[in-house]
C-alpha positions in Angstrom: 48.8 235.0 150.1 50.9 236.7 152.9 54.9 238.8 152.8 56.5 237.7 156.1 59.8 239.3 154.4 59.4 241.8 151.7 62.2 241.2 148.8 64.3 243.4 146.8 62.3 245.0 144.0 63.4 243.7 140.9 63.8 246.9 138.1 62.1 245.9 134.6 61.8 249.7 133.4 65.8 249.9 132.3 67.3 248.9 129.4 69.7 245.4 129.2 72.3 244.5 127.1 72.7 241.0 126.1 75.5 238.9 124.0 74.2 235.9 122.5 77.2 232.9 123.0 75.6 231.6 119.4 76.3 233.8 117.1 78.3 237.4 119.1 75.5 239.6 118.3 75.9 242.4 121.0 72.8 244.3 121.9 70.2 246.2 124.0 66.6 245.1 125.2 64.6 247.4 126.6 60.8 247.0 129.0 59.0 244.0 126.9 61.2 242.9 125.1 63.4 240.7 128.1 61.4 238.5 131.4 62.7 237.1 134.4 63.1 233.8 135.3 63.9 232.1 138.2 65.3 228.5 138.3 65.2 225.5 140.3 67.7 227.6 142.9 66.2 230.7 142.9 68.5 232.4 140.7 67.5 234.8 138.5 68.0 235.9 135.4 67.2 238.1 132.5 65.7 236.5 129.3 65.8 237.5 125.8 65.9 236.3 122.3 68.5 236.9 119.8 67.7 239.3 117.7 70.3 237.5 115.3 69.7 233.6 115.4 66.9 233.9 117.5 68.1 231.8 120.1 67.1 233.2 124.4 69.7 234.5 126.0 70.0 234.3 130.0 71.9 236.9 132.2 72.3 236.3 135.5 70.5 239.9 137.2 73.0 239.7 140.3 75.6 239.7 137.9 73.6 242.3 135.7 74.2 245.1 137.7 
């Protein structure tokens, strides 16, 4: 694969804060406890499983800086 233009590197080595919309649990996910996902429009999200109710939470990567 050949890169035409280098994109921004996402830092997955820092903690991310999540708030569960189902049970209201607020938690900090460390590296390895969340992953990066993109949707069909190219939007980037950080995803993590709520430690309380096990629902999957999504945080917009652009809003979490």
